[in-house]
LOTIVO-829324 format. One record per residue (C-alpha): residue number from 0; residue in three letters; chain; x, y, z. Coordinates in steps of 0.25 Angstrom, whole numbers, always signed. Last residue first. Example, Ala and Ser with C-alpha at 12.3 -4.5 7.8 and 13.67 -1.06 7.14 Angstrom:
<pts>
PT	seq	type	mol	px	py	pz
PT	1	SER	A	+55	-4	+29
PT	0	ALA	A	+49	-18	+31
</pts>
This chain:
<pts>
PT	seq	type	mol	px	py	pz
PT	69	LEU	A	+259	+58	-94
PT	68	HIS	A	+269	+46	-96
PT	67	TYR	A	+281	+53	-89
PT	66	ALA	A	+272	+57	-77
PT	65	LEU	A	+268	+42	-76
PT	64	LEU	A	+282	+37	-76
PT	63	TRP	A	+287	+48	-67
PT	62	LEU	A	+275	+44	-57
PT	61	TRP	A	+281	+30	-57
PT	60	ASP	A	+290	+33	-46
PT	59	PRO	A	+278	+35	-37
PT	58	SER	A	+277	+20	-35
PT	57	LEU	A	+265	+16	-27
PT	56	LEU	A	+258	+29	-27
PT	55	LEU	A	+260	+31	-42
PT	54	VAL	A	+256	+16	-45
PT	53	LEU	A	+243	+19	-36
PT	52	ALA	A	+240	+32	-44
PT	51	VAL	A	+242	+25	-57
PT	50	ALA	A	+233	+14	-53
PT	49	ALA	A	+222	+24	-48
PT	48	ALA	A	+222	+32	-61
PT	47	VAL	A	+221	+19	-69
PT	46	GLY	A	+210	+14	-61
PT	45	LEU	A	+202	+27	-62
PT	44	ASP	A	+204	+27	-77
PT	43	LEU	A	+199	+13	-78
PT	42	TRP	A	+187	+16	-69
PT	41	PRO	A	+182	+27	-78
PT	40	TRP	A	+182	+41	-72
PT	39	ARG	A	+168	+47	-73
PT	38	SER	A	+163	+57	-83
PT	37	PRO	A	+155	+69	-78
PT	36	ALA	A	+142	+70	-86
PT	35	PRO	A	+142	+77	-99
PT	34	ARG	A	+138	+91	-100
PT	33	ARG	A	+127	+93	-110
PT	32	HIS	A	+117	+97	-100
PT	31	LEU	A	+126	+107	-94
PT	30	ILE	A	+129	+113	-108
PT	29	SER	A	+114	+114	-110
PT	28	PRO	A	+112	+121	-97
PT	27	TRP	A	+123	+131	-101
PT	26	LEU	A	+117	+135	-114
PT	25	ASP	A	+107	+146	-110
PT	24	ARG	A	+98	+150	-121
PT	23	ALA	A	+99	+158	-134
PT	22	PRO	A	+113	+160	-133
PT	21	GLU	A	+118	+175	-133
PT	20	LEU	A	+124	+181	-145
PT	19	ASP	A	+111	+184	-153
PT	18	ASN	A	+113	+193	-165
PT	17	MET	A	+124	+184	-172
PT	16	PRO	A	+123	+188	-186
PT	15	PRO	A	+121	+177	-197
PT	14	LEU	A	+133	+171	-203
PT	13	ALA	A	+134	+169	-218
PT	12	SER	A	+129	+183	-222
PT	11	GLN	A	+139	+189	-213
PT	10	LEU	A	+150	+181	-218
PT	9	LEU	A	+147	+183	-232
PT	8	HIS	A	+147	+198	-230
PT	7	ARG	A	+160	+198	-223
PT	6	LEU	A	+166	+190	-234
PT	5	PRO	A	+161	+200	-244
PT	4	GLN	A	+166	+212	-236
PT	3	ASP	A	+180	+207	-233
PT	2	ASP	A	+186	+214	-245
PT	1	THR	A	+201	+210	-247
PT	0	MET	A	+213	+219	-248
</pts>
């Protein structure tokens, strides 16, 4: 059987005790400040989506082909 006391002593000496469990300040405002701006859809993506929708409206048989590739 092994003795864990040396390992426990090494860990306690390496890591300081955590007395303060609460953050020193409110972190939510800094999270909101770092939040990126909402991204816009590029024109190419909108064009491809419109083309796919138009093709599916004109010939619904191609829906199976689209579903197969997704």
